[in-house]
C-alpha positions as CSV (number, residue, x, y, z in Angstrom):
1,M,96.9,63.5,109.3
2,A,95.8,66.4,111.7
3,R,93.4,69.0,109.9
4,H,95.4,71.7,111.3
5,A,99.3,71.3,111.8
6,V,101.2,74.7,112.9
7,T,104.6,75.5,113.7
8,L,104.5,78.3,116.6
9,S,107.0,81.2,116.3
10,G,108.0,84.4,118.4
11,E,107.2,87.9,116.9
12,I,110.0,89.4,119.4
13,A,113.5,89.0,120.4
14,A,113.3,87.6,123.8
15,K,114.1,84.7,126.0
16,I,111.7,82.0,126.8
17,A,110.3,82.0,130.2
18,R,107.7,79.1,130.2
19,L,106.6,76.3,127.8
20,P,103.7,75.1,130.4
21,V,102.6,72.1,128.0
22,Q,105.2,69.1,127.4
23,E,106.0,67.3,124.2
24,G,102.9,65.2,123.6
25,G,100.4,67.1,126.1
26,S,97.3,68.4,125.2
27,F,95.7,71.9,125.3
28,K,92.6,74.1,124.7
29,R,91.7,76.9,122.6
30,G,93.4,79.8,124.2
31,D,95.7,78.2,126.6
32,L,99.1,79.7,127.1
33,L,101.9,77.8,125.3
34,V,104.7,79.8,125.2
35,S,105.8,82.9,127.4
36,F,108.4,85.2,126.9
37,D,110.7,87.2,129.4
38,C,109.4,90.9,128.5
39,G,111.1,92.8,131.7
40,S,112.6,95.1,129.5
41,Y,109.8,95.6,127.1
42,R,107.4,96.4,129.7
43,A,109.9,99.0,131.4
44,Q,109.9,100.5,128.0
45,L,106.0,100.3,128.0
46,R,105.9,102.5,131.4
47,K,108.3,104.8,130.4
48,A,106.1,105.4,127.1
49,Q,102.8,105.6,129.3
50,A,105.0,108.1,131.7
51,S,106.2,110.2,128.7
52,L,102.5,110.3,127.2
53,E,101.0,111.4,130.5
54,A,103.5,114.2,130.9
55,A,103.1,115.3,127.3
56,S,99.2,115.3,127.7
57,Q,99.5,117.4,130.8
58,L,101.6,119.9,129.0
59,V,99.1,120.3,126.2
60,K,96.6,121.0,129.0
61,V,98.7,123.5,130.5
62,N,99.7,125.4,127.1
63,D,95.9,125.2,126.3
64,Q,94.3,126.9,129.0
65,L,97.4,129.5,128.8
66,A,96.6,130.0,125.2
67,R,93.2,131.0,126.2
68,L,94.6,133.4,128.5
69,N,96.7,134.9,125.7
70,S,99.9,133.7,127.7
71,A,101.2,131.1,125.1
72,G,101.8,131.2,121.7
73,A,100.1,128.9,118.9
74,L,103.6,127.7,118.2
75,E,104.1,126.3,121.9
76,L,100.6,124.6,121.9
77,A,101.2,123.1,118.5
78,Q,104.6,121.9,119.5
79,S,103.0,120.3,122.7
80,R,100.2,118.5,120.4
81,G,103.0,117.1,118.5
82,K,104.9,115.5,121.4
83,A,101.8,114.3,122.9
84,K,100.7,112.2,119.5
85,E,104.4,111.2,119.4
86,A,104.3,109.7,122.8
87,A,100.8,108.0,122.1
88,A,102.3,106.1,119.1
89,D,105.3,105.1,121.3
90,T,103.0,103.9,123.6
91,S,100.8,101.8,120.9
92,Y,103.8,100.7,119.3
93,M,105.0,99.2,123.0
94,Q,101.8,98.0,123.9
95,T,101.6,95.9,120.6
96,V,105.3,94.5,121.6
97,V,103.9,93.4,125.0
98,S,100.9,92.1,123.7
99,K,103.6,89.4,122.0
100,C,105.2,88.1,124.9
101,S,103.0,85.4,125.2
102,I,101.5,82.6,122.4
103,T,98.2,81.1,123.3
104,A,96.9,78.2,121.7
105,P,94.6,78.9,118.3
106,F,92.8,75.6,118.7
107,D,92.4,72.5,120.7
108,G,95.3,70.2,120.3
109,R,98.5,68.5,121.2
110,V,102.3,69.7,121.2
111,A,103.9,67.4,118.5
112,R,107.5,68.9,119.2
113,R,109.5,71.3,121.3
114,I,111.8,73.0,119.0
115,A,113.5,75.2,121.6
116,A,113.8,75.3,125.1
117,V,113.0,77.5,128.3
118,H,115.8,80.2,128.7
119,Q,117.0,79.9,125.2
120,Y,116.7,83.4,123.5
121,V,114.8,83.3,120.1
122,S,114.7,85.9,117.4
123,P,111.3,87.0,115.4
124,G,110.7,84.0,113.4
125,N,112.5,81.4,115.1
126,P,110.3,78.2,115.4
127,V,109.1,77.5,119.0
128,L,106.6,74.7,119.2
129,D,104.8,72.4,116.6
130,I,101.4,71.8,117.6
131,V,98.5,69.6,115.7
132,D,94.9,69.9,116.1
133,S,93.5,66.9,118.1
134,G,90.0,67.0,116.6
135,Q,88.6,64.7,113.9
136,L,92.1,63.5,111.6
137,E,92.1,63.2,107.9
138,L,93.0,60.3,105.7
139,R,95.1,61.6,102.5
140,M,95.3,59.3,100.0
141,I,96.7,59.0,96.1
142,V,94.3,57.0,93.9
143,P,94.3,56.3,90.3
144,S,92.3,59.0,88.0
145,K,90.3,56.2,86.5
146,W,88.7,55.6,89.8
147,L,86.7,58.9,90.1
148,A,83.7,57.6,88.8
149,R,83.6,55.4,92.2
150,V,85.7,57.6,94.6
151,T,83.3,60.3,95.4
152,P,82.3,62.1,98.3
153,G,80.5,60.1,100.8
154,S,82.0,57.1,99.2
155,R,82.6,54.2,101.9
156,F,86.2,52.6,102.1
157,T,87.8,50.6,104.7
158,V,91.4,51.6,106.1
159,V,94.2,49.4,107.3
160,V,96.3,51.4,109.7
161,D,99.9,49.7,109.5
162,E,101.0,50.6,113.0
163,L,97.8,48.9,114.7
164,G,96.9,46.7,112.6
165,T,93.5,47.6,112.8
166,R,90.6,48.3,110.4
167,F,88.3,51.2,110.6
168,P,85.6,52.1,108.4
169,A,85.7,55.5,106.5
170,H,84.4,57.7,103.9
171,V,85.5,60.3,101.5
172,E,85.0,63.8,102.1
173,R,86.8,65.4,99.3
174,R,89.1,64.8,96.4
175,G,92.0,67.2,94.8
176,A,91.1,69.8,92.4
177,Q,93.4,68.3,89.7
178,I,94.9,65.1,88.2
179,D,98.6,64.5,88.2
180,P,99.3,64.2,84.3
181,V,102.5,62.3,84.7
182,S,101.0,59.4,87.4
183,Q,97.5,59.8,86.4
184,S,96.4,59.8,89.9
185,I,94.6,62.4,92.4
186,P,94.6,63.0,96.0
187,V,91.5,62.1,97.9
188,V,90.7,63.3,101.6
189,G,88.5,61.1,103.8
190,V,87.4,60.9,107.6
191,I,87.0,57.8,110.1
192,D,83.7,56.8,110.7
193,G,83.3,56.0,114.6
194,D,85.8,56.1,117.3
195,A,89.5,57.0,115.8
196,A,90.9,57.8,119.5
197,S,93.8,55.1,118.9
198,L,94.9,57.0,115.9
199,L,98.0,59.6,115.8
200,P,99.0,61.9,113.0
201,G,101.3,60.6,111.0
202,M,100.3,57.1,110.6
203,S,100.3,55.2,107.7
204,G,97.8,52.6,106.0
205,W,96.1,51.2,103.2
206,A,92.8,51.9,101.8
207,S,90.2,49.3,100.4
208,F,87.2,50.6,98.2
209,K,84.5,48.1,97.4
Protein backbone atom coordinates (compact mmCIF):
# COMPACT_ATOMS: atom_id res chain seq x y z
CA MET A 1 0.00 0.00 0.00
CA ALA A 2 1.04 3.61 -0.49
CA ARG A 3 2.26 5.40 2.61
CA HIS A 4 -0.11 8.25 1.79
CA ALA A 5 -3.44 7.87 -0.02
CA VAL A 6 -5.61 10.99 -0.10
CA THR A 7 -8.95 12.02 -1.56
CA LEU A 8 -8.77 15.66 -2.62
CA SER A 9 -11.93 17.73 -2.23
CA GLY A 10 -12.76 21.31 -3.08
CA GLU A 11 -13.35 23.86 -0.32
CA ILE A 12 -15.50 26.17 -2.43
CA ALA A 13 -18.58 25.87 -4.62
CA ALA A 14 -17.34 26.19 -8.19
CA LYS A 15 -17.00 24.55 -11.60
CA ILE A 16 -13.82 22.59 -12.32
CA ALA A 17 -11.77 24.40 -14.97
CA ARG A 18 -8.74 22.09 -15.24
CA LEU A 19 -7.55 18.66 -14.16
CA PRO A 20 -4.07 18.70 -15.70
CA VAL A 21 -2.93 15.24 -14.55
CA GLN A 22 -4.57 12.17 -16.10
CA GLU A 23 -5.43 8.98 -14.22
CA GLY A 24 -2.19 7.12 -13.60
CA GLY A 25 -0.19 10.26 -14.27
CA SER A 26 2.65 11.34 -12.02
CA PHE A 27 3.15 14.67 -10.29
CA LYS A 28 5.57 16.40 -7.96
CA ARG A 29 4.83 18.09 -4.68
CA GLY A 30 3.43 21.56 -5.38
CA ASP A 31 2.18 20.73 -8.90
CA LEU A 32 -1.29 21.94 -9.84
CA LEU A 33 -3.84 19.12 -9.62
CA VAL A 34 -7.18 20.95 -9.69
CA SER A 35 -8.14 24.41 -10.91
CA PHE A 36 -11.60 25.89 -10.37
CA ASP A 37 -13.40 28.55 -12.40
CA CYS A 38 -13.29 31.43 -9.90
CA GLY A 39 -14.20 34.40 -12.09
CA SER A 40 -17.05 35.47 -9.80
CA TYR A 41 -14.94 35.10 -6.66
CA ARG A 42 -12.11 37.15 -8.15
CA ALA A 43 -14.62 39.85 -9.14
CA GLN A 44 -15.89 39.93 -5.55
CA LEU A 45 -12.29 40.25 -4.36
CA ARG A 46 -11.67 43.23 -6.65
CA LYS A 47 -14.88 44.83 -5.38
CA ALA A 48 -13.81 44.29 -1.77
CA GLN A 49 -10.36 45.74 -2.48
CA ALA A 50 -11.94 48.83 -4.09
CA SER A 51 -14.22 49.29 -1.07
CA LEU A 52 -11.23 48.99 1.25
CA GLU A 53 -9.28 51.58 -0.71
CA ALA A 54 -12.23 54.01 -0.62
CA ALA A 55 -12.81 53.42 3.10
CA SER A 56 -9.11 53.93 3.86
CA GLN A 57 -9.10 57.22 1.95
CA LEU A 58 -12.18 58.37 3.88
CA VAL A 59 -10.42 57.64 7.16
CA LYS A 60 -7.45 59.75 6.07
CA VAL A 61 -9.71 62.64 5.08
CA ASN A 62 -11.73 62.51 8.30
CA ASP A 63 -8.55 62.24 10.33
CA GLN A 64 -7.17 65.39 8.71
CA LEU A 65 -10.50 67.19 9.19
CA ALA A 66 -10.61 66.14 12.82
CA ARG A 67 -7.20 67.69 13.39
CA LEU A 68 -8.60 70.92 11.96
CA ASN A 69 -11.72 70.54 14.12
CA SER A 70 -13.78 70.24 10.93
CA ALA A 71 -14.97 66.68 11.58
CA GLY A 72 -16.42 65.17 14.71
CA ALA A 73 -15.20 62.15 16.64
CA LEU A 74 -18.30 60.20 15.61
CA GLU A 75 -17.63 60.66 11.90
CA LEU A 76 -14.04 59.57 12.36
CA ALA A 77 -15.06 56.50 14.37
CA GLN A 78 -17.67 55.52 11.79
CA SER A 79 -15.21 55.80 8.91
CA ARG A 80 -12.67 53.69 10.80
CA GLY A 81 -15.35 51.08 11.46
CA LYS A 82 -16.21 50.91 7.77
CA ALA A 83 -12.53 50.56 6.91
CA LYS A 84 -12.18 47.62 9.32
CA GLU A 85 -15.27 46.01 7.80
CA ALA A 86 -13.89 46.48 4.28
CA ALA A 87 -10.55 45.00 5.39
CA ALA A 88 -12.33 41.95 6.81
CA ASP A 89 -14.30 41.48 3.58
CA THR A 90 -11.09 41.72 1.56
CA SER A 91 -9.31 39.21 3.78
CA TYR A 92 -12.23 36.79 3.48
CA MET A 93 -12.32 37.00 -0.31
CA GLN A 94 -8.54 36.56 -0.49
CA THR A 95 -8.96 33.34 1.49
CA VAL A 96 -11.72 32.15 -0.86
CA VAL A 97 -9.66 32.91 -3.98
CA SER A 98 -6.66 31.08 -2.48
CA LYS A 99 -8.80 27.93 -2.57
CA CYS A 100 -9.41 28.20 -6.32
CA SER A 101 -6.66 25.67 -6.97
CA ILE A 102 -5.40 22.50 -5.29
CA THR A 103 -1.72 21.61 -5.42
CA ALA A 104 -0.07 18.27 -4.70
CA PRO A 105 0.84 17.70 -1.03
CA PHE A 106 3.50 15.14 -1.99
CA ASP A 107 5.11 13.39 -4.98
CA GLY A 108 2.68 10.81 -6.32
CA ARG A 109 0.24 9.61 -8.94
CA VAL A 110 -3.44 10.14 -9.66
CA ALA A 111 -5.22 6.91 -8.74
CA ARG A 112 -8.70 7.99 -9.82
CA ARG A 113 -10.56 10.97 -11.21
CA ILE A 114 -13.83 11.21 -9.33
CA ALA A 115 -15.05 14.45 -10.90
CA ALA A 116 -14.64 15.86 -14.42
CA VAL A 117 -13.69 19.14 -16.05
CA HIS A 118 -16.71 21.50 -16.30
CA GLN A 119 -18.43 19.66 -13.44
CA TYR A 120 -19.82 21.84 -10.65
CA VAL A 121 -18.78 20.70 -7.19
CA SER A 122 -19.79 21.81 -3.71
CA PRO A 123 -17.45 22.13 -0.74
CA GLY A 124 -16.38 18.68 0.42
CA ASN A 125 -17.19 16.91 -2.85
CA PRO A 126 -14.34 14.52 -3.78
CA VAL A 127 -12.43 15.34 -6.95
CA LEU A 128 -9.31 13.14 -7.10
CA ASP A 129 -7.82 10.13 -5.36
CA ILE A 130 -4.04 10.40 -5.18
CA VAL A 131 -1.35 8.09 -3.81
CA ASP A 132 2.22 8.62 -2.72
CA SER A 133 4.71 7.34 -5.30
CA GLY A 134 7.45 6.84 -2.74
CA GLN A 135 8.31 3.63 -0.93
CA LEU A 136 5.32 1.30 -0.62
CA GLU A 137 4.30 -0.40 2.61
CA LEU A 138 3.51 -4.09 2.93
CA ARG A 139 0.63 -4.54 5.34
CA MET A 140 -0.13 -8.00 6.68
CA ILE A 141 -1.82 -9.79 9.54
CA VAL A 142 0.22 -12.39 11.42
CA PRO A 143 -0.61 -14.69 14.36
CA SER A 144 0.17 -13.07 17.70
CA LYS A 145 2.24 -16.12 18.67
CA TRP A 146 4.78 -14.99 16.06
CA LEU A 147 5.62 -11.83 18.02
CA ALA A 148 8.88 -13.25 19.32
CA ARG A 149 10.30 -13.65 15.81
CA VAL A 150 8.44 -10.94 13.88
CA THR A 151 10.15 -7.84 15.23
CA PRO A 152 11.25 -4.57 13.59
CA GLY A 153 14.13 -5.44 11.27
CA SER A 154 13.09 -9.08 10.80
CA ARG A 155 13.71 -10.28 7.23
CA PHE A 156 11.11 -12.05 5.12
CA THR A 157 10.18 -12.77 1.52
CA VAL A 158 6.98 -11.66 -0.17
CA VAL A 159 5.50 -13.19 -3.33
CA VAL A 160 3.28 -10.77 -5.23
CA ASP A 161 0.29 -12.54 -6.80
CA GLU A 162 -0.10 -10.14 -9.72
CA LEU A 163 3.54 -10.49 -10.78
CA GLY A 164 4.47 -13.93 -9.53
CA THR A 165 7.71 -12.39 -8.34
CA ARG A 166 9.56 -12.70 -5.04
CA PHE A 167 10.88 -9.65 -3.23
CA PRO A 168 13.09 -9.47 -0.14
CA ALA A 169 11.65 -7.29 2.60
CA HIS A 170 11.91 -6.45 6.28
CA VAL A 171 9.54 -5.54 9.10
CA GLU A 172 9.34 -1.82 9.80
CA ARG A 173 6.84 -1.81 12.66
CA ARG A 174 4.14 -3.82 14.39
CA GLY A 175 0.61 -2.90 15.41
CA ALA A 176 -0.13 -1.47 18.84
CA GLN A 177 -2.54 -4.19 19.97
CA ILE A 178 -3.57 -7.79 19.38
CA ASP A 179 -7.03 -8.65 18.09
CA PRO A 180 -8.48 -10.72 20.97
CA VAL A 181 -10.85 -12.62 18.67
CA SER A 182 -8.46 -13.71 15.91
CA GLN A 183 -5.33 -13.57 18.09
CA SER A 184 -3.53 -11.71 15.34
CA ILE A 185 -1.63 -8.45 14.98
CA PRO A 186 -1.00 -6.14 12.02
CA VAL A 187 2.57 -5.84 10.77
CA VAL A 188 4.02 -3.31 8.32
CA GLY A 189 7.06 -4.07 6.18
CA VAL A 190 8.96 -2.50 3.30
CA ILE A 191 10.64 -3.94 0.21
CA ASP A 192 14.43 -4.11 0.18
CA GLY A 193 15.77 -2.92 -3.16
CA ASP A 194 13.99 -2.10 -6.42
CA ALA A 195 10.20 -2.09 -6.18
CA ALA A 196 9.40 -0.04 -9.28
CA SER A 197 7.15 -2.78 -10.69
CA LEU A 198 4.86 -2.74 -7.65
CA LEU A 199 1.62 -0.79 -7.46
CA PRO A 200 -0.57 0.08 -4.47
CA GLY A 201 -3.31 -2.51 -3.96
CA MET A 202 -1.34 -5.57 -5.08
CA SER A 203 -1.63 -8.65 -2.89
CA GLY A 204 0.58 -11.57 -2.01
CA TRP A 205 2.05 -13.86 0.62
CA ALA A 206 4.81 -13.26 3.13
CA SER A 207 7.21 -15.98 4.22
CA PHE A 208 9.22 -15.66 7.43
CA LYS A 209 12.18 -17.91 8.14
